[in-house]
mmCIF file of the C-alpha atoms, coordinates in Angstrom:
data_MODEL
# 
_entry.id   MODEL 
# 
loop_
_atom_site.group_PDB 
_atom_site.id 
_atom_site.type_symbol 
_atom_site.label_atom_id 
_atom_site.label_alt_id 
_atom_site.label_comp_id 
_atom_site.label_asym_id 
_atom_site.label_entity_id 
_atom_site.label_seq_id 
_atom_site.pdbx_PDB_ins_code 
_atom_site.Cartn_x 
_atom_site.Cartn_y 
_atom_site.Cartn_z 
_atom_site.occupancy 
_atom_site.B_iso_or_equiv 
_atom_site.pdbx_formal_charge 
_atom_site.auth_seq_id 
_atom_site.auth_comp_id 
_atom_site.auth_asym_id 
_atom_site.auth_atom_id 
_atom_site.pdbx_PDB_model_num 
ATOM 1   C CA . MET A 1 1   ? 31.341 -13.302 26.273 1.00 0.00 ? 1   MET A CA 1 
ATOM 2   C CA . LEU A 1 2   ? 33.282 -12.640 23.053 1.00 0.00 ? 2   LEU A CA 1 
ATOM 3   C CA . SER A 1 3   ? 33.604 -15.870 21.084 1.00 0.00 ? 3   SER A CA 1 
ATOM 4   C CA . LEU A 1 4   ? 34.176 -17.097 17.530 1.00 0.00 ? 4   LEU A CA 1 
ATOM 5   C CA . PHE A 1 5   ? 31.337 -19.605 17.876 1.00 0.00 ? 5   PHE A CA 1 
ATOM 6   C CA . ASP A 1 6   ? 27.839 -19.746 19.326 1.00 0.00 ? 6   ASP A CA 1 
ATOM 7   C CA . ALA A 1 7   ? 26.388 -22.485 21.547 1.00 0.00 ? 7   ALA A CA 1 
ATOM 8   C CA . ASP A 1 8   ? 25.393 -24.687 18.604 1.00 0.00 ? 8   ASP A CA 1 
ATOM 9   C CA . ARG A 1 9   ? 28.861 -24.597 17.054 1.00 0.00 ? 9   ARG A CA 1 
ATOM 10  C CA . LEU A 1 10  ? 30.440 -25.178 20.472 1.00 0.00 ? 10  LEU A CA 1 
ATOM 11  C CA . ARG A 1 11  ? 28.423 -28.386 20.838 1.00 0.00 ? 11  ARG A CA 1 
ATOM 12  C CA . ARG A 1 12  ? 29.588 -29.570 17.436 1.00 0.00 ? 12  ARG A CA 1 
ATOM 13  C CA . ILE A 1 13  ? 33.219 -28.786 18.259 1.00 0.00 ? 13  ILE A CA 1 
ATOM 14  C CA . LEU A 1 14  ? 33.012 -30.620 21.585 1.00 0.00 ? 14  LEU A CA 1 
ATOM 15  C CA . SER A 1 15  ? 31.294 -33.639 20.026 1.00 0.00 ? 15  SER A CA 1 
ATOM 16  C CA . ARG A 1 16  ? 34.532 -34.210 18.093 1.00 0.00 ? 16  ARG A CA 1 
ATOM 17  C CA . MET A 1 17  ? 36.920 -33.170 20.846 1.00 0.00 ? 17  MET A CA 1 
ATOM 18  C CA . LEU A 1 18  ? 35.263 -35.464 23.401 1.00 0.00 ? 18  LEU A CA 1 
ATOM 19  C CA . ASP A 1 19  ? 35.039 -38.475 21.074 1.00 0.00 ? 19  ASP A CA 1 
ATOM 20  C CA . GLU A 1 20  ? 37.417 -41.233 22.203 1.00 0.00 ? 20  GLU A CA 1 
ATOM 21  C CA . GLU A 1 21  ? 37.801 -42.327 18.580 1.00 0.00 ? 21  GLU A CA 1 
ATOM 22  C CA . GLU A 1 22  ? 38.982 -38.818 17.700 1.00 0.00 ? 22  GLU A CA 1 
ATOM 23  C CA . PHE A 1 23  ? 40.632 -36.373 20.129 1.00 0.00 ? 23  PHE A CA 1 
ATOM 24  C CA . LEU A 1 24  ? 39.806 -37.671 23.620 1.00 0.00 ? 24  LEU A CA 1 
ATOM 25  C CA . SER A 1 25  ? 42.512 -40.057 24.799 1.00 0.00 ? 25  SER A CA 1 
ATOM 26  C CA . PRO A 1 26  ? 42.403 -41.938 28.113 1.00 0.00 ? 26  PRO A CA 1 
ATOM 27  C CA . TYR A 1 27  ? 45.241 -39.547 29.023 1.00 0.00 ? 27  TYR A CA 1 
ATOM 28  C CA . GLY A 1 28  ? 44.029 -36.163 27.794 1.00 0.00 ? 28  GLY A CA 1 
ATOM 29  C CA . ILE A 1 29  ? 43.341 -34.421 24.491 1.00 0.00 ? 29  ILE A CA 1 
ATOM 30  C CA . ARG A 1 30  ? 45.333 -35.641 21.496 1.00 0.00 ? 30  ARG A CA 1 
ATOM 31  C CA . ALA A 1 31  ? 47.031 -33.131 19.204 1.00 0.00 ? 31  ALA A CA 1 
ATOM 32  C CA . LEU A 1 32  ? 45.400 -34.730 16.145 1.00 0.00 ? 32  LEU A CA 1 
ATOM 33  C CA . SER A 1 33  ? 42.250 -36.806 15.757 1.00 0.00 ? 33  SER A CA 1 
ATOM 34  C CA . LYS A 1 34  ? 42.703 -40.578 15.832 1.00 0.00 ? 34  LYS A CA 1 
ATOM 35  C CA . PHE A 1 35  ? 40.315 -40.595 12.858 1.00 0.00 ? 35  PHE A CA 1 
ATOM 36  C CA . HIS A 1 36  ? 43.359 -39.874 10.688 1.00 0.00 ? 36  HIS A CA 1 
ATOM 37  C CA . ASP A 1 37  ? 44.930 -43.199 11.662 1.00 0.00 ? 37  ASP A CA 1 
ATOM 38  C CA . GLU A 1 38  ? 42.799 -44.905 9.023  1.00 0.00 ? 38  GLU A CA 1 
ATOM 39  C CA . HIS A 1 39  ? 41.883 -41.765 7.063  1.00 0.00 ? 39  HIS A CA 1 
ATOM 40  C CA . PRO A 1 40  ? 45.057 -39.676 6.587  1.00 0.00 ? 40  PRO A CA 1 
ATOM 41  C CA . PHE A 1 41  ? 44.664 -36.201 5.156  1.00 0.00 ? 41  PHE A CA 1 
ATOM 42  C CA . GLU A 1 42  ? 46.393 -35.939 1.781  1.00 0.00 ? 42  GLU A CA 1 
ATOM 43  C CA . PHE A 1 43  ? 47.030 -33.061 -0.595 1.00 0.00 ? 43  PHE A CA 1 
ATOM 44  C CA . ARG A 1 44  ? 48.949 -32.798 -3.824 1.00 0.00 ? 44  ARG A CA 1 
ATOM 45  C CA . VAL A 1 45  ? 51.417 -30.108 -4.911 1.00 0.00 ? 45  VAL A CA 1 
ATOM 46  C CA . GLY A 1 46  ? 52.428 -30.740 -8.516 1.00 0.00 ? 46  GLY A CA 1 
ATOM 47  C CA . ASP A 1 47  ? 53.463 -34.382 -8.684 1.00 0.00 ? 47  ASP A CA 1 
ATOM 48  C CA . GLN A 1 48  ? 54.153 -34.642 -4.954 1.00 0.00 ? 48  GLN A CA 1 
ATOM 49  C CA . VAL A 1 49  ? 51.553 -36.060 -2.519 1.00 0.00 ? 49  VAL A CA 1 
ATOM 50  C CA . TYR A 1 50  ? 51.804 -34.931 1.104  1.00 0.00 ? 50  TYR A CA 1 
ATOM 51  C CA . ARG A 1 51  ? 50.149 -36.840 3.929  1.00 0.00 ? 51  ARG A CA 1 
ATOM 52  C CA . VAL A 1 52  ? 49.193 -35.978 7.498  1.00 0.00 ? 52  VAL A CA 1 
ATOM 53  C CA . SER A 1 53  ? 48.378 -39.107 9.480  1.00 0.00 ? 53  SER A CA 1 
ATOM 54  C CA . TYR A 1 54  ? 47.779 -39.911 13.137 1.00 0.00 ? 54  TYR A CA 1 
ATOM 55  C CA . GLN A 1 55  ? 51.108 -40.547 14.867 1.00 0.00 ? 55  GLN A CA 1 
ATOM 56  C CA . PRO A 1 56  ? 50.516 -41.172 18.608 1.00 0.00 ? 56  PRO A CA 1 
ATOM 57  C CA . ALA A 1 57  ? 54.197 -41.371 19.523 1.00 0.00 ? 57  ALA A CA 1 
ATOM 58  C CA . GLU A 1 58  ? 57.453 -40.162 17.926 1.00 0.00 ? 58  GLU A CA 1 
ATOM 59  C CA . SER A 1 59  ? 57.484 -38.496 14.539 1.00 0.00 ? 59  SER A CA 1 
ATOM 60  C CA . ASP A 1 60  ? 58.311 -40.687 11.560 1.00 0.00 ? 60  ASP A CA 1 
ATOM 61  C CA . SER A 1 61  ? 59.730 -37.739 9.634  1.00 0.00 ? 61  SER A CA 1 
ATOM 62  C CA . GLY A 1 62  ? 62.602 -35.335 10.262 1.00 0.00 ? 62  GLY A CA 1 
ATOM 63  C CA . MET A 1 63  ? 60.458 -32.635 8.656  1.00 0.00 ? 63  MET A CA 1 
ATOM 64  C CA . PHE A 1 64  ? 58.639 -32.185 11.958 1.00 0.00 ? 64  PHE A CA 1 
ATOM 65  C CA . GLY A 1 65  ? 61.687 -31.758 14.162 1.00 0.00 ? 65  GLY A CA 1 
ATOM 66  C CA . GLY A 1 66  ? 63.215 -35.206 14.572 1.00 0.00 ? 66  GLY A CA 1 
ATOM 67  C CA . ASN A 1 67  ? 61.439 -36.954 17.432 1.00 0.00 ? 67  ASN A CA 1 
ATOM 68  C CA . SER A 1 68  ? 59.113 -34.006 18.137 1.00 0.00 ? 68  SER A CA 1 
ATOM 69  C CA . ASN A 1 69  ? 55.571 -34.660 16.980 1.00 0.00 ? 69  ASN A CA 1 
ATOM 70  C CA . TRP A 1 70  ? 52.315 -32.703 17.064 1.00 0.00 ? 70  TRP A CA 1 
ATOM 71  C CA . ARG A 1 71  ? 50.297 -35.254 15.036 1.00 0.00 ? 71  ARG A CA 1 
ATOM 72  C CA . GLY A 1 72  ? 48.718 -37.356 17.737 1.00 0.00 ? 72  GLY A CA 1 
ATOM 73  C CA . PRO A 1 73  ? 50.435 -37.329 21.150 1.00 0.00 ? 73  PRO A CA 1 
ATOM 74  C CA . VAL A 1 74  ? 49.107 -35.608 24.263 1.00 0.00 ? 74  VAL A CA 1 
ATOM 75  C CA . TRP A 1 75  ? 50.818 -32.280 24.976 1.00 0.00 ? 75  TRP A CA 1 
ATOM 76  C CA . PHE A 1 76  ? 50.248 -30.527 28.293 1.00 0.00 ? 76  PHE A CA 1 
ATOM 77  C CA . PRO A 1 77  ? 50.250 -26.922 26.987 1.00 0.00 ? 77  PRO A CA 1 
ATOM 78  C CA . VAL A 1 78  ? 47.450 -27.776 24.539 1.00 0.00 ? 78  VAL A CA 1 
ATOM 79  C CA . ASN A 1 79  ? 45.457 -29.434 27.313 1.00 0.00 ? 79  ASN A CA 1 
ATOM 80  C CA . ALA A 1 80  ? 46.035 -26.543 29.717 1.00 0.00 ? 80  ALA A CA 1 
ATOM 81  C CA . LEU A 1 81  ? 44.628 -24.119 27.147 1.00 0.00 ? 81  LEU A CA 1 
ATOM 82  C CA . MET A 1 82  ? 41.628 -26.411 26.640 1.00 0.00 ? 82  MET A CA 1 
ATOM 83  C CA . ILE A 1 83  ? 40.923 -26.595 30.375 1.00 0.00 ? 83  ILE A CA 1 
ATOM 84  C CA . ARG A 1 84  ? 41.204 -22.823 30.791 1.00 0.00 ? 84  ARG A CA 1 
ATOM 85  C CA . ALA A 1 85  ? 38.922 -22.208 27.786 1.00 0.00 ? 85  ALA A CA 1 
ATOM 86  C CA . LEU A 1 86  ? 36.317 -24.658 29.100 1.00 0.00 ? 86  LEU A CA 1 
ATOM 87  C CA . LEU A 1 87  ? 36.299 -22.948 32.496 1.00 0.00 ? 87  LEU A CA 1 
ATOM 88  C CA . ASN A 1 88  ? 35.849 -19.549 30.830 1.00 0.00 ? 88  ASN A CA 1 
ATOM 89  C CA . LEU A 1 89  ? 32.980 -20.909 28.735 1.00 0.00 ? 89  LEU A CA 1 
ATOM 90  C CA . TYR A 1 90  ? 31.416 -22.459 31.818 1.00 0.00 ? 90  TYR A CA 1 
ATOM 91  C CA . VAL A 1 91  ? 31.340 -19.053 33.510 1.00 0.00 ? 91  VAL A CA 1 
ATOM 92  C CA . ALA A 1 92  ? 29.477 -17.707 30.473 1.00 0.00 ? 92  ALA A CA 1 
ATOM 93  C CA . TYR A 1 93  ? 27.033 -20.591 29.923 1.00 0.00 ? 93  TYR A CA 1 
ATOM 94  C CA . GLY A 1 94  ? 26.555 -21.865 33.471 1.00 0.00 ? 94  GLY A CA 1 
ATOM 95  C CA . GLU A 1 95  ? 25.007 -25.109 34.701 1.00 0.00 ? 95  GLU A CA 1 
ATOM 96  C CA . ASP A 1 96  ? 22.314 -25.362 32.029 1.00 0.00 ? 96  ASP A CA 1 
ATOM 97  C CA . PHE A 1 97  ? 24.768 -25.987 29.181 1.00 0.00 ? 97  PHE A CA 1 
ATOM 98  C CA . THR A 1 98  ? 25.779 -29.663 29.116 1.00 0.00 ? 98  THR A CA 1 
ATOM 99  C CA . VAL A 1 99  ? 27.461 -31.905 26.560 1.00 0.00 ? 99  VAL A CA 1 
ATOM 100 C CA . GLU A 1 100 ? 27.920 -35.644 26.195 1.00 0.00 ? 100 GLU A CA 1 
ATOM 101 C CA . CYS A 1 101 ? 31.273 -36.748 27.583 1.00 0.00 ? 101 CYS A CA 1 
ATOM 102 C CA . PRO A 1 102 ? 32.651 -38.980 26.246 1.00 0.00 ? 102 PRO A CA 1 
ATOM 103 C CA . THR A 1 103 ? 30.717 -38.589 23.016 1.00 0.00 ? 103 THR A CA 1 
ATOM 104 C CA . GLY A 1 104 ? 28.338 -41.534 22.623 1.00 0.00 ? 104 GLY A CA 1 
ATOM 105 C CA . SER A 1 105 ? 28.489 -42.506 26.314 1.00 0.00 ? 105 SER A CA 1 
ATOM 106 C CA . GLY A 1 106 ? 25.095 -41.118 27.297 1.00 0.00 ? 106 GLY A CA 1 
ATOM 107 C CA . ARG A 1 107 ? 26.760 -39.171 30.154 1.00 0.00 ? 107 ARG A CA 1 
ATOM 108 C CA . HIS A 1 108 ? 26.162 -35.423 30.134 1.00 0.00 ? 108 HIS A CA 1 
ATOM 109 C CA . MET A 1 109 ? 28.446 -32.959 31.888 1.00 0.00 ? 109 MET A CA 1 
ATOM 110 C CA . THR A 1 110 ? 28.695 -29.235 32.403 1.00 0.00 ? 110 THR A CA 1 
ATOM 111 C CA . LEU A 1 111 ? 31.746 -27.552 30.887 1.00 0.00 ? 111 LEU A CA 1 
ATOM 112 C CA . PHE A 1 112 ? 33.246 -27.387 34.374 1.00 0.00 ? 112 PHE A CA 1 
ATOM 113 C CA . GLU A 1 113 ? 32.883 -31.158 34.696 1.00 0.00 ? 113 GLU A CA 1 
ATOM 114 C CA . VAL A 1 114 ? 34.407 -31.670 31.241 1.00 0.00 ? 114 VAL A CA 1 
ATOM 115 C CA . ALA A 1 115 ? 37.425 -29.581 32.265 1.00 0.00 ? 115 ALA A CA 1 
ATOM 116 C CA . ARG A 1 116 ? 37.789 -31.676 35.424 1.00 0.00 ? 116 ARG A CA 1 
ATOM 117 C CA . GLU A 1 117 ? 37.481 -34.894 33.395 1.00 0.00 ? 117 GLU A CA 1 
ATOM 118 C CA . ILE A 1 118 ? 40.354 -33.820 31.142 1.00 0.00 ? 118 ILE A CA 1 
ATOM 119 C CA . SER A 1 119 ? 42.402 -32.912 34.232 1.00 0.00 ? 119 SER A CA 1 
ATOM 120 C CA . ASP A 1 120 ? 41.740 -36.366 35.711 1.00 0.00 ? 120 ASP A CA 1 
ATOM 121 C CA . ARG A 1 121 ? 42.849 -38.069 32.505 1.00 0.00 ? 121 ARG A CA 1 
ATOM 122 C CA . LEU A 1 122 ? 46.086 -36.065 32.423 1.00 0.00 ? 122 LEU A CA 1 
ATOM 123 C CA . THR A 1 123 ? 46.797 -36.902 36.054 1.00 0.00 ? 123 THR A CA 1 
ATOM 124 C CA . ARG A 1 124 ? 46.197 -40.604 35.319 1.00 0.00 ? 124 ARG A CA 1 
ATOM 125 C CA . ILE A 1 125 ? 49.400 -40.605 33.228 1.00 0.00 ? 125 ILE A CA 1 
ATOM 126 C CA . PHE A 1 126 ? 51.454 -40.518 36.432 1.00 0.00 ? 126 PHE A CA 1 
ATOM 127 C CA . LEU A 1 127 ? 49.372 -42.631 38.809 1.00 0.00 ? 127 LEU A CA 1 
ATOM 128 C CA . PRO A 1 128 ? 50.304 -46.281 39.494 1.00 0.00 ? 128 PRO A CA 1 
ATOM 129 C CA . ASP A 1 129 ? 47.849 -49.030 38.661 1.00 0.00 ? 129 ASP A CA 1 
ATOM 130 C CA . SER A 1 130 ? 47.116 -52.017 40.901 1.00 0.00 ? 130 SER A CA 1 
ATOM 131 C CA . LEU A 1 131 ? 50.491 -53.518 39.911 1.00 0.00 ? 131 LEU A CA 1 
ATOM 132 C CA . GLY A 1 132 ? 52.415 -50.313 40.614 1.00 0.00 ? 132 GLY A CA 1 
ATOM 133 C CA . ARG A 1 133 ? 52.954 -49.458 36.938 1.00 0.00 ? 133 ARG A CA 1 
ATOM 134 C CA . ARG A 1 134 ? 52.556 -45.867 35.796 1.00 0.00 ? 134 ARG A CA 1 
ATOM 135 C CA . PRO A 1 135 ? 51.391 -45.216 32.195 1.00 0.00 ? 135 PRO A CA 1 
ATOM 136 C CA . CYS A 1 136 ? 54.122 -42.581 31.766 1.00 0.00 ? 136 CYS A CA 1 
ATOM 137 C CA . TYR A 1 137 ? 56.735 -45.364 31.682 1.00 0.00 ? 137 TYR A CA 1 
ATOM 138 C CA . GLY A 1 138 ? 55.108 -47.225 28.816 1.00 0.00 ? 138 GLY A CA 1 
ATOM 139 C CA . GLY A 1 139 ? 55.263 -50.675 30.383 1.00 0.00 ? 139 GLY A CA 1 
ATOM 140 C CA . GLN A 1 140 ? 59.006 -50.614 31.104 1.00 0.00 ? 140 GLN A CA 1 
ATOM 141 C CA . GLU A 1 141 ? 59.292 -53.141 33.902 1.00 0.00 ? 141 GLU A CA 1 
ATOM 142 C CA . ILE A 1 142 ? 62.350 -51.565 35.528 1.00 0.00 ? 142 ILE A CA 1 
ATOM 143 C CA . PHE A 1 143 ? 60.295 -48.538 36.601 1.00 0.00 ? 143 PHE A CA 1 
ATOM 144 C CA . ALA A 1 144 ? 57.728 -50.738 38.364 1.00 0.00 ? 144 ALA A CA 1 
ATOM 145 C CA . GLY A 1 145 ? 60.447 -52.109 40.626 1.00 0.00 ? 145 GLY A CA 1 
ATOM 146 C CA . GLU A 1 146 ? 61.045 -51.023 44.191 1.00 0.00 ? 146 GLU A CA 1 
ATOM 147 C CA . ASN A 1 147 ? 64.104 -48.889 43.438 1.00 0.00 ? 147 ASN A CA 1 
ATOM 148 C CA . TRP A 1 148 ? 62.501 -46.798 40.679 1.00 0.00 ? 148 TRP A CA 1 
ATOM 149 C CA . ARG A 1 149 ? 58.799 -46.863 41.481 1.00 0.00 ? 149 ARG A CA 1 
ATOM 150 C CA . GLU A 1 150 ? 58.661 -43.326 42.905 1.00 0.00 ? 150 GLU A CA 1 
ATOM 151 C CA . LEU A 1 151 ? 60.911 -41.750 40.266 1.00 0.00 ? 151 LEU A CA 1 
ATOM 152 C CA . ILE A 1 152 ? 58.476 -39.734 38.155 1.00 0.00 ? 152 ILE A CA 1 
ATOM 153 C CA . LEU A 1 153 ? 59.798 -37.872 35.128 1.00 0.00 ? 153 LEU A CA 1 
ATOM 154 C CA . PHE A 1 154 ? 57.874 -35.084 33.405 1.00 0.00 ? 154 PHE A CA 1 
ATOM 155 C CA . ALA A 1 155 ? 58.209 -36.069 29.769 1.00 0.00 ? 155 ALA A CA 1 
ATOM 156 C CA . GLU A 1 156 ? 57.866 -33.563 26.952 1.00 0.00 ? 156 GLU A CA 1 
ATOM 157 C CA . TYR A 1 157 ? 54.715 -35.196 25.572 1.00 0.00 ? 157 TYR A CA 1 
ATOM 158 C CA . PHE A 1 158 ? 52.851 -38.494 25.898 1.00 0.00 ? 158 PHE A CA 1 
ATOM 159 C CA . HIS A 1 159 ? 51.702 -41.353 23.689 1.00 0.00 ? 159 HIS A CA 1 
ATOM 160 C CA . GLY A 1 160 ? 48.173 -40.620 22.512 1.00 0.00 ? 160 GLY A CA 1 
ATOM 161 C CA . ASP A 1 161 ? 46.922 -44.151 23.211 1.00 0.00 ? 161 ASP A CA 1 
ATOM 162 C CA . ASN A 1 162 ? 48.859 -45.581 26.182 1.00 0.00 ? 162 ASN A CA 1 
ATOM 163 C CA . GLY A 1 163 ? 50.206 -42.473 27.964 1.00 0.00 ? 163 GLY A CA 1 
ATOM 164 C CA . ALA A 1 164 ? 53.912 -43.380 27.679 1.00 0.00 ? 164 ALA A CA 1 
ATOM 165 C CA . GLY A 1 165 ? 56.285 -40.435 28.156 1.00 0.00 ? 165 GLY A CA 1 
ATOM 166 C CA . LEU A 1 166 ? 58.123 -39.306 25.006 1.00 0.00 ? 166 LEU A CA 1 
ATOM 167 C CA . GLY A 1 167 ? 60.622 -36.677 23.911 1.00 0.00 ? 167 GLY A CA 1 
ATOM 168 C CA . ALA A 1 168 ? 62.684 -34.898 26.566 1.00 0.00 ? 168 ALA A CA 1 
ATOM 169 C CA . ALA A 1 169 ? 62.527 -36.609 29.965 1.00 0.00 ? 169 ALA A CA 1 
ATOM 170 C CA . HIS A 1 170 ? 62.710 -33.496 32.170 1.00 0.00 ? 170 HIS A CA 1 
ATOM 171 C CA . GLN A 1 171 ? 60.081 -31.124 30.770 1.00 0.00 ? 171 GLN A CA 1 
ATOM 172 C CA . THR A 1 172 ? 59.281 -29.546 34.129 1.00 0.00 ? 172 THR A CA 1 
ATOM 173 C CA . GLY A 1 173 ? 57.952 -26.423 32.417 1.00 0.00 ? 173 GLY A CA 1 
ATOM 174 C CA . TRP A 1 174 ? 54.654 -27.195 30.739 1.00 0.00 ? 174 TRP A CA 1 
ATOM 175 C CA . THR A 1 175 ? 54.316 -30.811 31.908 1.00 0.00 ? 175 THR A CA 1 
ATOM 176 C CA . GLY A 1 176 ? 54.750 -29.524 35.459 1.00 0.00 ? 176 GLY A CA 1 
ATOM 177 C CA . LEU A 1 177 ? 51.204 -28.224 35.073 1.00 0.00 ? 177 LEU A CA 1 
ATOM 178 C CA . VAL A 1 178 ? 50.098 -31.681 36.186 1.00 0.00 ? 178 VAL A CA 1 
ATOM 179 C CA . ALA A 1 179 ? 50.816 -30.495 39.740 1.00 0.00 ? 179 ALA A CA 1 
ATOM 180 C CA . VAL A 1 180 ? 48.396 -27.576 39.305 1.00 0.00 ? 180 VAL A CA 1 
ATOM 181 C CA . PHE A 1 181 ? 45.330 -29.336 37.882 1.00 0.00 ? 181 PHE A CA 1 
ATOM 182 C CA . PRO A 1 182 ? 44.418 -31.738 40.729 1.00 0.00 ? 182 PRO A CA 1 
ATOM 183 C CA . ASN A 1 183 ? 45.116 -29.041 43.319 1.00 0.00 ? 183 ASN A CA 1 
ATOM 184 C CA . LEU A 1 184 ? 42.855 -26.619 41.469 1.00 0.00 ? 184 LEU A CA 1 
ATOM 185 C CA . PHE A 1 185 ? 39.918 -28.987 41.136 1.00 0.00 ? 185 PHE A CA 1 
ATOM 186 C CA . ALA A 1 186 ? 40.293 -30.427 44.649 1.00 0.00 ? 186 ALA A CA 1 
ATOM 187 C CA . GLY A 1 187 ? 39.394 -27.068 46.140 1.00 0.00 ? 187 GLY A CA 1 
ATOM 188 C CA . LEU A 1 188 ? 37.038 -25.769 43.469 1.00 0.00 ? 188 LEU A CA 1 
ATOM 189 C CA . ASP A 1 189 ? 33.496 -26.446 42.420 1.00 0.00 ? 189 ASP A CA 1 
ATOM 190 C CA . GLY A 1 190 ? 31.376 -24.958 39.704 1.00 0.00 ? 190 GLY A CA 1 
ATOM 191 C CA . ARG A 1 191 ? 29.533 -22.629 42.082 1.00 0.00 ? 191 ARG A CA 1 
ATOM 192 C CA . ASP A 1 192 ? 32.829 -20.931 43.026 1.00 0.00 ? 192 ASP A CA 1 
ATOM 193 C CA . LEU A 1 193 ? 33.378 -20.059 39.390 1.00 0.00 ? 193 LEU A CA 1 
ATOM 194 C CA . LEU A 1 194 ? 29.849 -18.823 38.834 1.00 0.00 ? 194 LEU A CA 1 
ATOM 195 C CA . ASP A 1 195 ? 29.927 -16.707 41.996 1.00 0.00 ? 195 ASP A CA 1 
ATOM 196 C CA . GLU A 1 196 ? 33.433 -15.279 41.731 1.00 0.00 ? 196 GLU A CA 1 
ATOM 197 C CA . GLY A 1 197 ? 34.458 -15.648 38.097 1.00 0.00 ? 197 GLY A CA 1 
ATOM 198 C CA . MET A 1 198 ? 37.859 -16.801 36.888 1.00 0.00 ? 198 MET A CA 1 
ATOM 199 C CA . ALA A 1 199 ? 39.715 -13.789 38.292 1.00 0.00 ? 199 ALA A CA 1 
ATOM 200 C CA . GLY A 1 200 ? 38.299 -14.292 41.779 1.00 0.00 ? 200 GLY A CA 1 
ATOM 201 C CA . VAL A 1 201 ? 39.128 -17.973 41.825 1.00 0.00 ? 201 VAL A CA 1 
ATOM 202 C CA . PHE A 1 202 ? 42.720 -17.461 40.713 1.00 0.00 ? 202 PHE A CA 1 
ATOM 203 C CA . ARG A 1 203 ? 43.170 -14.720 43.318 1.00 0.00 ? 203 ARG A CA 1 
ATOM 204 C CA . LYS A 1 204 ? 42.005 -17.167 45.982 1.00 0.00 ? 204 LYS A CA 1 
ATOM 205 C CA . PHE A 1 205 ? 44.423 -19.870 44.845 1.00 0.00 ? 205 PHE A CA 1 
ATOM 206 C CA . SER A 1 206 ? 47.331 -17.436 44.607 1.00 0.00 ? 206 SER A CA 1 
ATOM 207 C CA . GLY A 1 207 ? 46.758 -16.310 48.210 1.00 0.00 ? 207 GLY A CA 1 
ATOM 208 C CA . GLU A 1 208 ? 45.631 -12.790 47.304 1.00 0.00 ? 208 GLU A CA 1 
ATOM 209 C CA . ARG A 1 209 ? 42.864 -11.074 49.263 1.00 0.00 ? 209 ARG A CA 1 
# 
């Protein structure tokens, strides 16, 4: 394995990433730690003070592209890269390397199980609760009704705290990855990865021999 960090540094990175008061949302990995909600990062250039704070939904500044925001929401491309990296690291470290997930919960998981946990949280964005409401609609009652209940839109990104869809409503490119994750983990266990490696697993799922 070629990596920028060893096992000790990986544990420290994951302790932050898997902390529900920082990066781990009920709906995936946030683009910025929730820590910055109450502790914004500030720096001064001359007489001007610039601030980066946790923004779980739309941007509050045109500087970052109007309603586009990378300072707190859940983005699927970021999460897909995280899941792929965790699976690669699992192949290298195996079953003996475990981390607490969520941080502070007392539950320990392999890196494969952490990747699956993130996948489950992303999928939860689109699943109806006991009342038929899907988090992706942010509590809008009209979408819980009979006529709209099965209309699922792949939003551009999602609220970092409640999973509501934000930005463009038809982001079937990267948000369409939500169709891949549950299918991947439904037919895959950690032993497959350890026995066949990432390349072998992806060949199997693509139908190659």
